[in-house]
C-alpha positions as CSV (number, residue, x, y, z in Angstrom):
1,X,109.3,104.6,130.2
2,X,111.4,103.1,132.8
3,X,113.0,99.8,132.4
4,X,111.5,98.8,135.9
5,X,108.2,99.3,134.3
6,X,108.9,97.1,130.9
7,X,110.5,94.6,133.0
8,X,107.2,94.0,134.9
9,X,105.0,94.1,132.0
10,X,102.4,96.2,131.2
11,X,98.6,96.3,130.4
12,X,97.9,94.0,127.4
13,X,95.4,96.8,125.8
14,X,97.1,99.5,123.7
15,X,96.4,103.4,124.6
16,X,97.5,106.5,123.2
17,X,100.8,106.4,124.6
18,X,102.0,103.1,124.2
19,X,101.5,99.4,122.7
20,X,100.0,96.9,125.6
21,X,102.6,93.7,125.9
22,X,101.2,90.7,124.7
23,X,102.5,87.3,123.8
24,X,103.1,88.8,120.4
25,X,105.0,91.5,120.7
26,X,106.8,91.1,124.6
27,X,111.0,91.4,124.0
28,X,111.9,88.5,126.0
29,X,115.4,88.2,125.3
30,X,117.4,91.1,127.2
31,X,114.4,92.5,127.5
32,X,115.1,95.4,129.4
33,X,115.8,96.7,125.8
34,X,112.4,96.7,124.8
35,X,109.8,99.7,124.1
36,X,106.8,100.0,123.9
37,X,105.9,103.6,123.7
38,X,104.8,105.0,120.7
39,X,107.2,107.8,120.4
40,X,109.8,105.5,120.4
41,X,108.4,102.9,118.0
42,X,107.0,105.7,115.9
43,X,110.6,107.7,115.6
44,X,112.4,104.2,114.5
45,X,109.9,103.8,111.8
46,X,109.9,107.5,110.5
47,X,114.0,107.3,110.4
48,X,113.6,104.2,108.0
49,X,113.1,103.8,104.0
50,X,113.2,100.5,103.8
51,X,111.3,97.7,106.1
52,X,111.1,93.9,105.4
53,X,107.6,92.4,105.6
54,X,107.2,88.2,106.4
55,X,104.3,86.4,105.3
56,X,103.1,82.7,105.0
57,X,102.3,81.5,101.5
58,X,101.2,77.7,101.9
59,X,103.3,77.2,105.0
60,X,106.4,78.4,104.0
61,X,107.4,81.9,105.2
62,X,108.8,84.4,103.3
63,X,110.6,87.6,103.9
64,X,110.5,90.6,101.4
65,X,112.3,94.1,101.6
66,X,110.6,96.9,100.5
67,X,110.0,100.7,100.9
68,X,107.6,101.7,103.3
69,X,105.9,104.8,105.4
70,X,103.7,105.8,108.4
71,X,100.7,107.6,108.9
72,X,99.3,107.3,112.1
73,X,98.8,104.0,113.1
74,X,99.0,102.6,109.4
75,X,101.7,101.4,107.9
76,X,101.8,101.7,103.9
77,X,104.0,99.9,100.8
78,X,102.9,99.2,97.2
79,X,104.2,96.7,94.9
80,X,103.5,95.0,91.3
81,X,100.1,94.0,91.2
82,X,101.4,90.5,89.3
83,X,103.8,89.8,92.4
84,X,103.6,86.7,94.4
85,X,104.1,89.0,97.6
86,X,101.0,91.6,96.8
87,X,98.5,89.1,95.4
88,X,99.2,86.7,98.8
89,X,98.9,90.2,101.4
90,X,96.0,91.2,99.1
91,X,94.2,87.9,100.7
92,X,94.1,90.0,103.8
93,X,96.8,87.6,105.4
94,X,98.7,88.7,108.7
95,X,102.2,90.0,108.4
96,X,105.0,91.4,110.5
97,X,107.0,94.4,109.2
98,X,110.4,94.8,110.8
99,X,112.9,97.7,110.4
100,X,116.4,97.8,111.8
101,X,119.0,100.3,111.9
102,X,122.7,99.7,112.6
103,X,124.7,102.1,114.7
104,X,127.8,100.8,116.2
105,X,130.0,97.5,115.8
106,X,131.2,96.5,119.5
107,X,134.2,94.6,119.9
108,X,134.5,93.1,123.1
109,X,137.2,90.8,125.1
110,X,135.2,87.8,124.1
111,X,133.2,86.5,121.4
112,X,130.2,86.3,123.5
113,X,130.2,89.9,124.3
114,X,130.8,90.9,120.7
115,X,127.9,92.9,119.9
116,X,126.3,95.6,117.8
117,X,124.1,98.9,118.6
118,X,120.9,99.4,117.2
119,X,117.2,100.5,116.9
120,X,114.7,97.8,115.9
121,X,110.9,98.0,115.4
122,X,108.6,94.6,114.9
123,X,105.0,95.5,114.0
124,X,102.3,93.2,113.7
125,X,99.1,93.6,111.5
126,X,96.7,92.7,108.4
127,X,97.8,93.4,105.2
128,X,95.1,95.1,103.0
129,X,94.8,96.6,99.7
130,X,93.8,100.1,99.3
131,X,91.0,99.8,96.7
132,X,89.4,103.6,96.9
133,X,91.4,104.9,93.9
134,X,91.5,108.5,94.8
135,X,93.3,107.4,98.4
136,X,95.6,105.5,96.2
137,X,96.3,108.5,94.1
138,X,96.9,110.6,97.4
139,X,99.4,107.6,98.8
140,X,101.5,107.5,95.6
141,X,102.2,111.1,96.0
142,X,102.7,111.1,99.9
143,X,105.0,108.0,99.1
144,X,107.0,110.2,96.8
145,X,106.9,113.4,99.2
146,X,107.8,111.1,102.3
147,X,111.5,110.9,100.5
148,X,111.6,113.8,98.5
149,X,109.9,116.6,99.8
150,X,107.4,118.4,97.1
151,X,108.7,116.3,94.4
152,X,105.0,114.8,93.6
153,X,103.8,118.4,92.1
154,X,107.2,118.5,89.8
155,X,106.9,114.8,87.7
156,X,104.0,113.2,85.8
157,X,101.6,111.8,87.5
158,X,100.9,107.8,87.0
159,X,98.9,106.5,83.8
160,X,95.8,104.3,83.6
161,X,98.6,101.4,82.9
162,X,101.0,102.3,85.9
163,X,98.1,102.8,88.4
164,X,96.8,99.0,87.4
165,X,100.1,97.4,87.5
166,X,100.7,98.6,91.1
167,X,99.1,98.0,94.1
168,X,98.8,99.7,97.0
169,X,99.2,98.1,100.6
170,X,98.1,99.5,104.2
171,X,98.2,97.8,107.8
172,X,97.3,98.9,111.1
173,X,99.6,98.0,113.6
174,X,97.8,96.3,115.9
175,X,101.1,94.9,118.1
176,X,104.4,96.7,118.0
177,X,107.6,96.8,120.1
178,X,111.0,98.5,119.8
179,X,113.8,97.1,121.0
180,X,117.2,99.5,121.3
181,X,121.0,98.3,122.6
182,X,123.1,101.9,122.9
183,X,126.0,101.4,125.1
184,X,129.8,100.5,125.1
185,X,131.6,97.4,125.4
186,X,130.0,95.6,128.1
187,X,132.7,92.7,129.0
188,X,132.5,90.1,131.9
189,X,134.5,92.1,135.0
190,X,137.6,89.6,135.3
191,X,138.0,89.8,131.6
192,X,139.2,93.9,131.3
193,X,142.2,93.3,133.2
194,X,142.6,89.8,132.5
195,X,142.6,89.3,128.6
196,X,144.8,91.6,126.7
197,X,142.4,91.8,123.5
198,X,142.3,95.5,121.9
199,X,138.5,96.8,122.4
200,X,136.8,99.2,120.6
201,X,133.0,100.9,119.5
202,X,133.3,101.5,115.7
203,X,130.0,104.2,115.0
204,X,128.1,103.2,112.3
205,X,126.3,105.8,109.8
206,X,124.6,105.3,106.6
207,X,125.1,109.0,104.4
208,X,123.8,110.9,101.4
209,X,126.3,111.2,98.7
210,X,127.2,114.0,96.1
211,X,124.3,113.8,93.2
212,X,125.2,112.3,89.5
213,X,122.7,114.3,87.5
214,X,120.9,112.7,84.6
215,X,122.9,112.8,81.4
216,X,119.9,113.5,79.7
217,X,118.5,116.5,82.0
218,X,116.6,119.3,80.0
219,X,118.8,122.3,80.2
220,X,118.3,124.8,82.8
221,X,116.9,122.9,85.8
222,X,118.2,123.2,89.1
223,X,118.0,120.9,92.2
224,X,114.3,121.6,93.7
225,X,113.8,123.6,97.1
226,X,112.5,120.5,98.8
227,X,115.7,118.6,98.0
228,X,118.0,121.3,100.3
229,X,119.0,119.1,103.1
230,X,120.3,116.4,100.8
231,X,123.7,117.4,101.3
232,X,126.6,115.1,100.7
233,X,127.7,113.4,104.0
234,X,123.8,113.8,106.0
235,X,123.0,110.8,107.5
236,X,120.1,108.8,105.8
237,X,118.1,108.0,109.3
238,X,118.4,112.0,110.0
239,X,117.2,112.9,106.3
240,X,114.2,110.4,106.4
241,X,112.7,111.9,109.7
242,X,113.1,115.6,108.5
243,X,111.1,114.5,105.3
244,X,108.5,112.4,106.9
245,X,108.0,115.4,109.5
246,X,107.8,117.7,106.6
247,X,104.9,115.9,104.2
248,X,103.6,113.8,106.8
249,X,103.9,115.6,110.1
């Protein structure tokens, strides 16, 4: 999708290829960085493990970090049935779910032009409780497998108390937009020759380390086949993307 198309604006209606631009999701600051196509928005979401969910209780804003995943146009997360977040969201309130990947630190020749490279998404919708118990169990397995492919078949299934203590939430994406900065230092032209300040870009990645096995591991157990991609040094965002594709499709 061209930046010219984004700058001119798009239809307000969602389509199979993109989210419509509305007052809710329109990127206003540095609008050329905005992305509304579903492919880009979904790629940013699927590469993430943690999101932040904003909601309002009695006129006061709250924002809670939690793990999540996507299936089609729906986002899912879970929490303690007794938590303030879940009890509030279970009433069917509007929420905003955000994801950010930090990709680089950018050192410029002025404080104003220091920046970071990033990939971010803001998704808007209404939170709902997943009441169907069969679907809830399936989603619990999917949550485990989305991070660790195939692991739900190797571990104990949740018991009655664990199911009661856990609430599964869902949100259909009603509006969404992505925003990406992926360039090098960008200074005012006169500063390149006029300001003797060392400038650079530092790439930033989050990677998997070597596993530290449980001290009470049963003898004879080996790392499951589904964990083959969990090699030290593997980027977390790439690993989450691989796990998502293998589990969800």
